[in-house]
C-alpha positions in Angstrom: 22.7 15.9 -24.6 23.9 13.4 -27.2 21.3 10.8 -28.1 23.8 7.9 -27.7 25.0 9.0 -24.2 26.1 5.8 -22.4 24.4 4.9 -19.1 26.3 5.6 -15.9 26.5 3.4 -12.8 22.9 4.2 -11.7 21.6 1.9 -14.5 21.7 -1.1 -12.2 19.8 0.6 -9.4 16.1 -0.1 -8.4 15.0 3.4 -7.5 13.0 5.1 -10.3 14.7 8.4 -9.3 18.2 7.1 -9.7 17.3 5.2 -12.9 16.0 8.5 -14.3 19.5 9.9 -14.0 21.2 6.8 -15.4 21.6 8.5 -18.8 22.9 11.8 -17.5 26.4 12.8 -18.9 27.3 13.1 -15.2 29.3 10.0 -14.1 27.0 9.3 -11.2 27.8 6.6 -8.6 25.2 5.3 -6.2 26.0 5.8 -2.5 28.6 3.0 -1.9 32.0 2.3 -0.3 33.3 2.0 -3.9 32.5 5.7 -4.6 34.3 7.0 -1.6 37.3 4.7 -2.0 37.6 6.1 -5.6 37.4 9.7 -4.3 40.1 8.9 -1.8 42.3 7.2 -4.4 41.9 10.1 -6.9 42.1 12.7 -4.1 38.8 14.4 -5.1 35.9 15.7 -3.1 32.5 14.1 -3.4 29.6 15.9 -5.0 26.4 14.5 -3.4 23.0 15.2 -4.9 19.9 14.0 -3.0 16.3 14.1 -4.3 13.3 12.0 -5.0 11.2 11.0 -8.0 8.2 13.3 -7.7 10.3 16.4 -6.8 9.6 19.2 -9.3 12.8 21.2 -8.5 14.9 18.0 -8.8 13.6 17.7 -12.3 14.5 21.3 -13.0 18.1 20.9 -11.7 18.5 17.8 -13.7 17.4 19.6 -16.9 19.4 22.8 -16.0 22.6 21.1 -14.9 22.9 17.3 -15.0 21.7 16.9 -18.6 24.1 19.7 -19.6 27.3 18.5 -21.1 29.3 21.5 -20.1 28.2 21.2 -16.4 28.7 17.5 -16.5 32.3 17.7 -17.8 33.1 20.2 -15.0 31.5 17.9 -12.3 33.3 14.8 -13.7 36.7 16.5 -13.7 36.4 18.0 -10.2 34.5 15.4 -8.2 33.3 11.9 -7.6 29.5 12.4 -8.1 27.0 10.4 -6.0 23.3 10.4 -6.4 21.0 9.4 -3.6 17.2 8.8 -3.5 16.2 10.4 -0.1 13.2 8.0 0.1 15.5 5.0 -0.1 18.1 6.4 2.3 16.4 8.7 4.8 19.4 8.3 7.1 21.8 9.8 4.6 19.2 12.6 3.8 18.6 13.2 7.4 22.3 13.7 8.3 23.2 16.0 5.4 19.9 18.0 5.6 21.0 18.8 9.2 24.3 20.0 7.7 22.5 22.1 5.1 20.3 23.7 7.8 23.4 24.4 9.9 25.3 25.9 7.1 22.6 27.8 5.2 19.7 28.2 7.7 17.3 26.3 5.5 16.9 23.1 3.5 14.9 21.4 0.9 15.3 19.3 -2.3 17.3 18.8 -4.4 19.9 18.8 -1.7 23.5 19.6 -2.8 26.4 18.6 -0.6 30.2 18.6 -1.3 32.3 16.7 1.1 35.6 15.0 1.8 36.2 11.4 0.7 35.7 10.5 4.4 32.1 11.9 4.1 32.6 15.1 6.0 30.7 18.0 4.3 32.1 21.5 3.7 29.5 22.9 1.3 25.8 22.8 1.3 22.9 24.2 -0.8 19.6 23.1 -2.3 18.6 23.8 -5.9 21.4 25.4 -8.0 21.1 26.6 -11.6 23.8 26.4 -14.3 24.2 30.1 -14.3 23.4 32.5 -11.4 19.7 33.5 -11.2 17.0 34.2 -8.6 19.8 35.3 -6.2 21.4 31.8 -6.4 25.0 31.1 -7.5 25.5 29.0 -10.6 27.2 25.6 -10.8 29.2 26.8 -13.7 31.0 29.2 -11.2 30.9 27.2 -8.0 32.7 24.1 -9.4 35.9 25.8 -10.6 36.2 27.7 -7.3 35.8 24.6 -5.1 38.2 22.7 -7.4 40.8 25.5 -7.0 40.3 25.6 -3.2 40.7 21.8 -2.9 44.1 22.1 -4.7 45.4 25.3 -3.0 43.4 26.2 0.1 42.2 22.8 1.4 42.7 24.0 5.0 39.7 26.3 4.8 37.5 23.5 3.4 38.7 21.2 6.2 37.9 23.8 8.8 34.4 24.1 7.3 34.0 20.3 7.5 35.2 20.2 11.1 32.7 23.0 12.0 29.8 21.1 10.3 30.7 17.8 12.1 30.9 19.5 15.5 27.5 21.1 14.9 25.7 18.0 14.1 27.6 15.8 16.6 27.4 18.0 19.7 24.5 18.3 22.0 22.7 21.7 22.0 23.7 24.2 24.7 22.5 23.2 28.1 22.2 19.5 27.3 23.6 17.1 29.8 24.5 13.9 28.0 25.0 10.7 30.0 28.4 9.1 29.8 28.6 5.7 28.0 27.3 3.0 30.2 25.4 5.3 32.6 22.0 4.1 33.7 19.0 6.2 33.1 18.5 8.4 36.2 15.1 8.2 37.8 15.4 11.9 38.9 16.3 13.2 35.4 14.2 15.8 33.8 10.6 14.6 33.6 8.0 16.0 31.2 4.7 17.0 32.8 1.3 18.0 31.5 2.5 21.5 31.5 4.6 20.6 28.5 1.5 19.8 26.5 0.2 23.2 27.4 3.4 24.8 26.2 3.2 22.9 23.0 -0.3 24.1 22.4 0.4 27.7 23.1 3.5 27.7 20.9 1.7 26.0 18.0 -1.4 28.3 18.0 0.8 31.4 18.2 1.4 30.9 14.5 -2.1 29.9 13.6 -3.6 31.6 10.5 -7.1 32.7 11.5 -8.1 33.6 8.0 -7.1 30.5 6.1 -6.3 27.9 8.8 -3.0 26.1 9.2 0.2 27.4 10.7 2.6 30.0 9.4 2.6 31.7 6.0 3.6 30.6 2.6 4.6 27.9 1.7 2.0 26.1 3.9 2.3 22.4 4.8 -0.7 20.3 6.0 1.2 18.9 9.1 -1.7 16.5 10.1 0.2 15.4 13.2 -0.3 19.0 14.5 -4.0 18.6 13.8 -4.0 15.4 15.7 -2.3 17.1 18.6 -5.1 19.8 18.7 -7.7 17.1 18.8 -6.0 15.2 21.6 -5.5 18.5 23.5 -9.1 19.3 23.2 -10.1 15.8 24.4 -7.8 16.2 27.5 -8.6 19.8 28.4 -12.0 20.6 26.9 -10.3 23.6 25.2 -12.8 24.5 22.4 -10.3 26.8 20.8 -8.0 23.9 20.0 -10.9 22.0 18.3 -11.9 25.1 16.4 -8.5 25.6 15.0 -8.3 22.0 13.9 -11.7 22.1 12.3 -10.9 25.4 10.5 -7.7 24.0 9.1 -9.2 20.7 7.9 -12.2 22.4 6.3 -10.0 24.9 4.5 -7.7 22.2 3.1 -10.5 20.0 2.0 -12.0 22.9 0.0 -8.6 24.1 -1.4 -6.5 23.4 -4.4 -4.1 21.4 -2.2 -6.8 18.7 -2.4 -7.4 17.1 -5.8 -11.0 18.1 -6.2 -11.6 15.4 -9.0 -9.8 12.3 -8.0 -9.3 12.8 -4.3 -6.1 12.7 -2.4 -3.8 15.7 -1.4 -0.9 17.3 -3.1 2.3 17.9 -1.2 1.9 21.5 0.1 0.5 24.8 -0.8 2.7 27.6 -2.3 0.4 30.3 -0.9 -1.3 31.0 2.5 -4.9 30.0 1.2 -4.3 26.3 0.3 -5.0 27.3 -3.3 -2.0 26.6 -5.5 -0.1 23.4 -4.6 3.2 21.7 -5.5 1.4 18.9 -7.3 3.3 15.8 -6.2 1.2 13.3 -4.3 3.1 11.3 -1.6 1.8 8.2 0.1 2.7 9.4 3.5 0.6 12.6 3.0 -2.5 10.5 2.0 -2.1 8.3 5.0 -1.6 11.1 7.5 -4.4 13.2 6.1 -6.7 10.2 6.1 -5.8 9.7 9.8 -6.4 13.3 10.7 -9.8 13.6 8.9 -10.9 10.2 10.5 -10.0 11.4 14.0 -11.7 14.7 13.3 -14.9 12.8 12.4 -14.5 10.9 15.7 -14.3 14.1 17.6 -17.0 16.2 15.8 -19.3 13.7 13.9 -19.0 16.2 11.0 -19.8 14.1 7.9 -17.7 16.2 5.6 -14.6 14.9 7.5 -15.7 11.3 6.9 -16.2 12.1 3.2 -12.7 13.5 2.9 -11.1 10.6 4.7 -13.0 8.1 2.6 -12.2 10.0 -0.6 -8.5 10.0 0.2 -8.5 6.3 0.9 -10.4 5.7 -2.3 -7.8 7.5 -4.2 -5.0 5.5 -2.7 -6.8 2.2 -3.4 -7.4 3.2 -7.1 -4.2 4.9 -7.9 -1.4 3.9 -5.5 -2.0 0.3 -4.8 0.0 -2.7 -6.4 -1.5 -5.9 -7.6 0.1 -7.5 -4.5 -1.7 -5.2 -2.2 1.1 -2.9 -1.1 1.2 0.8 -1.6 3.5 2.7 -4.0 5.5 5.8 -3.0 4.4 8.7 -5.1 2.9 10.4 -8.2 5.0 13.0 -9.9 4.2 16.7 -9.9 5.1 17.2 -13.6 3.7 15.9 -16.9 4.6 17.0 -20.4 7.6 18.7 -18.8 5.4 21.2 -16.8 4.5 21.1 -13.1 0.7 20.6 -12.6 -0.3 20.5 -16.2 -2.3 17.3 -15.6 -4.4 18.9 -13.0 -5.1 22.4 -14.5 -8.2 23.6 -16.5 -9.2 26.5 -18.5 -12.8 27.5 -18.7 -12.8 26.6 -22.4 -11.7 23.0 -21.6 -14.5 22.7 -19.0 -17.1 23.9 -21.5 -15.9 21.5 -24.1 -16.3 18.5 -21.7 -19.5 19.5 -20.0 -21.6 21.7 -22.3 -22.7 25.1 -21.5 -25.2 24.5 -18.6 -23.1 22.1 -16.5 -19.9 24.1 -17.4 -21.4 27.2 -15.8 -22.2 25.3 -12.6 -18.7 23.8 -12.5 -17.0 27.0 -13.2 -18.8 28.5 -10.2 -18.4 25.5 -8.0 -14.6 25.3 -8.7 -13.9 28.9 -8.5 -12.6 29.3 -12.1 -11.9 32.5 -13.9 -10.8 33.7 -17.3 -7.4 34.8 -16.1 -6.8 31.6 -14.1 -5.1 31.2 -10.7 -1.9 29.5 -11.9 0.9 31.2 -13.8 4.0 29.1 -13.1 5.9 26.8 -15.4 5.0 28.5 -18.6 1.3 27.6 -18.5 -0.9 29.6 -20.8 -3.0 32.4 -19.2 -6.3 31.1 -17.9 -5.1 27.9 -16.2 -7.0 27.1 -13.1 -6.3 25.0 -10.0 -9.7 23.7 -9.1 -10.9 24.5 -5.6 -14.2 25.0 -3.7 -14.6 28.6 -2.7 -18.2 27.8 -1.5 -19.5 25.1 0.7 -22.3 22.9 -0.6 -24.9 24.9 1.4 -23.5 28.2 0.1 -23.4 26.8 -3.5 -27.0 25.7 -3.1 -28.0 29.1 -2.0 -26.1 30.6 -4.9 -27.8 28.3 -7.5 -31.2 28.2 -5.9 -31.2 24.4 -5.7 -31.3 22.3 -2.5 -28.0 20.9 -1.0 -28.8 17.3 -2.0 -29.3 18.3 -5.6 -26.2 20.4 -5.7 -24.1 17.6 -4.1 -25.4 15.1 -6.7 -24.8 17.5 -9.6 -21.3 18.2 -8.3 -20.5 14.5 -8.2 -21.7 14.1 -11.7 -19.6 16.9 -13.2 -16.6 15.7 -11.2 -17.0 12.3 -12.8 -17.1 13.8 -16.3 -14.1 16.0 -15.8 -12.1 13.2 -14.2 -12.9 10.9 -17.2 -11.7 13.6 -19.5 -8.6 14.3 -17.4 -7.5 10.6 -17.7 -7.0 11.1 -21.5 -4.2 13.5 -20.8 -0.5 12.4 -20.4 -0.5 11.4 -16.8 2.4 12.1 -14.4 5.0 9.4 -13.8 4.7 7.2 -10.7 7.4 6.0 -8.3 6.3 2.4 -7.8 8.8 1.3 -5.2 7.2 0.1 -1.9 8.6 1.5 1.3 7.9 -0.2 4.6 7.6 3.0 6.7 5.1 4.7 4.5 3.1 1.4 4.1 3.0 1.3 7.9 1.3 4.8 7.9 -1.3 3.7 5.3 -2.1 0.5 7.2 -2.6 2.7 10.3 -5.0 5.0 8.4 -6.9 2.1 6.8 -7.3 0.3 10.2 -8.4 3.4 12.0 -10.9 4.3 9.2 -12.2 0.7 9.3 -13.2 0.8 12.9 -14.5 4.4 13.0 -16.6 4.1 9.8 -17.6 0.5 10.2 -15.9 -0.6 7.0 -14.4 -4.1 7.3 -13.2 -3.8 3.7 -10.6 -1.2 4.9 -9.3 -3.6 7.5 -8.9 -6.4 4.9 -6.9 -4.1 2.5 -4.7 -3.2 5.6 -4.2 -6.8 6.5 -3.1 -7.6 3.0 -0.6 -4.8 2.9 0.7 -5.7 6.4 1.1 -9.4 5.3 3.0 -8.1 2.2 5.5 -6.1 4.3 5.9 -8.8 6.9 6.3 -11.7 4.5 7.9 -10.2 1.3 10.1 -7.4 2.7 12.7 -9.5 4.3 16.4 -9.9 3.9 18.9 -12.5 5.0 17.8 -14.3 8.3 14.4 -12.6 8.1 15.8 -9.1 8.6 13.2 -6.4 7.9 14.0 -4.4 4.7 13.1 -0.8 3.8 12.4 -1.0 0.1 10.7 -3.4 -2.3 11.0 -3.1 -6.1 10.7 -5.4 -9.1 10.2 -8.5 -6.9 13.2 -7.8 -4.7 13.5 -6.5 -1.1 16.5 -4.4 -0.3 18.1 -1.8 2.0 18.0 -2.7 5.8 15.2 -1.2 7.6 15.6 2.2 9.3 13.9 3.4 12.6 10.9 4.7 10.7 10.3 1.4 9.1 10.2 -0.4 12.5 8.2 2.4 14.2 5.7 3.1 11.5 4.9 -0.5 10.9 4.5 -1.2 14.6 2.0 1.7 14.7 0.1 0.2 11.7 0.1 -3.2 13.3 -1.2 -1.8 16.7 -4.0 0.1 14.8 -4.8 -3.1 12.8 -5.1 -5.0 16.1 -7.4 -2.3 17.4 -9.6 -2.6 14.3 -9.8 -6.3 14.2 -9.1 -7.4 17.8 -7.1 -10.2 16.2 -4.2 -11.2 18.5 -1.9 -12.1 15.6 -1.5 -8.5 14.8 -0.6 -7.6 18.4 2.0 -10.4 18.3 3.3 -9.0 15.0 3.5 -5.5 16.5 5.5 -6.8 19.5 7.9 -8.7 17.2 8.4 -5.5 15.1 9.0 -3.5 18.2 11.5 -6.0 19.5 13.5 -5.8 16.3 13.4 -2.0 16.4 14.7 -2.0 19.9 17.5 -4.4 19.1 18.7 -2.5 16.1 18.2 1.2 17.0 18.0 1.6 20.8 20.8 3.7 22.4 21.6 1.6 25.5 24.9 3.4 26.2 23.9 7.0 25.6 20.9 7.3 27.9 18.1 6.3 25.7 16.4 7.2 22.5 16.6 5.5 19.0 19.2 6.1 16.3 17.8 6.6 12.8 19.9 3.9 11.1 21.3 0.5 12.3 24.8 0.5 13.5 26.0 -2.1 11.0 25.3 0.0 8.0 28.5 1.9 8.8 28.3 4.3 5.9 27.9 7.6 7.8 30.4 9.6 9.8 27.8 10.3 12.6 24.9 8.1 13.9 22.1 10.5 14.5 18.9 10.7 16.5 16.1 12.9 15.1 13.3 14.0 17.4 11.5 16.8 15.6 8.6 16.1 13.1 8.9 17.0 9.4 6.4 16.0 6.7 5.8 12.8 8.7 6.1 12.4 12.5 9.6 11.5 13.6 10.4 7.9 13.9 11.4 8.7 17.5 8.0 10.0 18.4 6.1 7.1 16.8 8.4 4.7 18.6 7.5 6.3 21.9 3.8 6.2 21.0 4.1 2.5 20.2 6.0 1.7 23.4 3.5 3.4 25.6 0.6 1.7 23.8 2.2 -1.8 23.9 3.2 -1.3 27.5 -0.6 -0.8 28.4 -1.8 -3.6 26.2 0.6 -6.3 27.5 1.2 -4.7 31.0 5.0 -4.4 30.5 6.5 -1.7 32.6 9.8 -2.1 30.8 8.4 -0.7 27.6 6.8 2.2 29.5 10.2 3.1 31.1 12.0 2.9 27.6 9.4 5.3 26.1 9.9 7.7 29.1 13.7 7.4 28.7 13.3 8.4 25.1 11.3 11.5 26.0 13.9 12.4 28.5 16.6 12.0 25.9 14.8 14.6 23.8 14.8 17.2 26.6 17.3 19.6 25.0 15.1 20.0 21.9 11.6 19.4 23.3 11.8 21.6 26.4 12.5 24.6 24.4 10.2 24.1 21.4 7.7 21.4 22.1 5.4 22.7 19.3 7.7 21.3 16.6 7.5 17.9 18.3 3.7 17.5 18.1 3.6 13.8 17.6 5.9 13.3 20.5 3.4 15.3 22.5 0.7 13.0 21.2 2.7 10.1 22.5 3.3 11.9 25.8 -0.3 12.5 26.2 -0.8 8.7 26.1 2.1 8.1 28.5 1.1 10.7 31.0 -2.4 9.4 31.1 -5.0 8.8 32.2 -5.0 5.9 29.8 -7.0 2.7 29.8 -6.7 -0.9 28.6 -10.1 -2.5 28.1 -10.1 -6.3 28.0 -13.3 -7.4 26.2 -14.2 -11.1 26.9 -16.8 -13.0 25.0 -18.2 -13.9 21.6 -17.8 -11.1 19.0 -21.2 -12.2 17.5 -23.0 -11.7 20.8 -25.2 -8.7 21.1 -23.8 -7.6 24.4 -20.3 -7.8 23.1 -21.3 -5.7 20.0 -22.9 -3.1 22.2 -19.8 -2.8 24.3 -17.5 -2.5 21.3 -20.0 0.1 19.7 -19.8 2.3 22.8 -16.0 2.6 22.3 -16.1 3.1 18.6 -18.7 5.9 18.6 -16.4 8.1 20.7 -13.1 9.8 20.3 -11.1 8.0 23.0 -7.4 8.6 22.0 -6.1 7.1 25.3 -8.2 3.9 25.3 -6.7 0.7 24.0 -8.8 -2.6 23.5 -7.9 -6.2 23.4 -10.1 -9.3 23.2 -10.2 -12.7 24.9 -12.4 -15.1 23.0 -14.9 -16.9 25.2 -17.6 -18.5 23.0 -20.9 -18.9 24.7 -19.9 -16.8 27.7 -21.5 -13.6 28.7 -19.7 -10.5 27.4 -17.6 -8.6 30.0 -15.3 -5.7 30.0 -12.4 -5.2 32.4 -10.9 -1.7 32.6 -7.2 -1.4 33.7 -5.1 1.7 34.3 -1.4 1.7 35.1 -2.2 1.2 38.7 -5.2 -1.2 39.0 -7.7 -3.3 37.2 -11.4 -2.9 38.0 -13.7 -5.8 38.3 -15.0 -7.2 35.0 -18.5 -6.0 34.2 -21.2 -6.8 31.7 -22.8 -3.4 32.4 -22.0 -0.8 29.6 -22.5 2.2 31.9 -20.3 0.7 34.5 -17.6 0.1 31.9 -17.8 3.8 30.8 -17.6 5.0 34.5 -14.5 2.9 34.9 -13.0 4.9 32.1 -14.1 8.2 33.7 -16.9 8.7 31.2 -20.2 9.8 32.8 -23.4 10.3 30.8 
């Protein structure tokens, strides 16, 4: 690429991903009406490329294609080219990823879509090389063919576009869609507890007994699935559900998917054994994993789960927190142009840092070998992803030292290796702040604060919540999705409202401060006003109606890397309805579950967070109003009884009464018991007998 290549239209964007492409020879446009008006005026299709900053294969496609002058010239002559950061515009990504899955049977990033000037897609793919390789067609061949078809065989392209739009616009077979204006029928399909059993059976049918987790390679953490197993165990007493959750969490914490030096988790594992990851670190993964490990500690009291949760939080606080107290989006997979190079070690490198004796210990502890376990990206032979093939007890038996001595020694060598690693060229960061992912991290910090008795976590969560609520606002106080370089932008999506509401509810549960409950209700109200489908029978749209940039306004129910915004909205509505005794919110949550029936009834196991929400909605669930002085010993004793147990369907609130004796009043959806100062009576009112 010429050194003096002028910048394209992406140079004025905020997204680090878009800015990275600003010097490509491709004449990129950001997603805008101007781009599509230009396409219509010039009678050209639109080439849409969607990716994100820490995506390894996005970098590969940029190097292979978008930095290549020959490919760029073909793209510029045939199309109007549009670049989108999927993290900034999850609504655009969600719609066109659905198209890709319909057309190709799969999806991923970078996402490649070619469409008409009125935004109707007729071609979809993921990564494409310049020339054909790995069974993939090359852009150098695809572009001239589509250019020719656009000129001389446009009818076939239009037919493909019509088919794609029908597929993503139409309900699935068997779905009964209410007519506009219809009221939600009380005798419509109603989910029952049997649906939770169906979800459990479907989920565990793909369980990997050897390595933990679900399915084969590549293997994703899916912490919302783990949280469902914990809830299912709590509801049913099914020890197998707990065993599978414990097995998976243990395997991930010891695997290469976890950064064994700095903490935190990489995106996913390329193999079945959680050994070799794709190395990007996403904020949402840290938040969801911290939540899963915290809840696992609540359920099992296994200290290793608490250690992993704390370790993950510590990583976020050190590496992914802005000076204003918000959390950045991600850390790249690549450094020095190679995926994972920052994280890999040879035995020789370890010996150089630690010396012979400690190096021998570290090599055993981290499962290193001369040949290495990583051979991608042109790394030299002998590169190792650090992992823990042996538990502390097993390592102690192997070395002949006691577990405490081994743990201390392991901590010492970790510190030395981490210090040495920090002298390497570090991966790039994407420092934009996203409201939805911050909401997840706020929820994780708040939950960890009350479970581990760490007030500092709650203070960090409060600071982040205040940042989002106060700084991420647009005109007339409208919530915004993204904050970068001192500026809030992009109107909030469903996930922003839902995930922030969840974070604020968890913050209220951690602090019992009523201002966070009020903030949660206000966030919920805005979410309902902008995304609720009043005419179509319930459920939430992904994007606000006034954005107007997409041909179809979609609802997404299934979970992906994060829980769906739909499922978190349902969870929040059920929780708030219990906390403030508002039946309307309960009915709205129930209507959303019913609106999902065509997807959920057939495959409930791919909607595990909706099952988590349904578990709360079906009950039994409890609202416990604590009255009294938080400094009073009786009040503290009542609070401690809640916080030492895994009680996923119990919600607390607090009514200050300084000087009065502490009492607890337990309410269900049907009745409220008499207030009591007796801890055992309070527990009996919640159905807990000891």
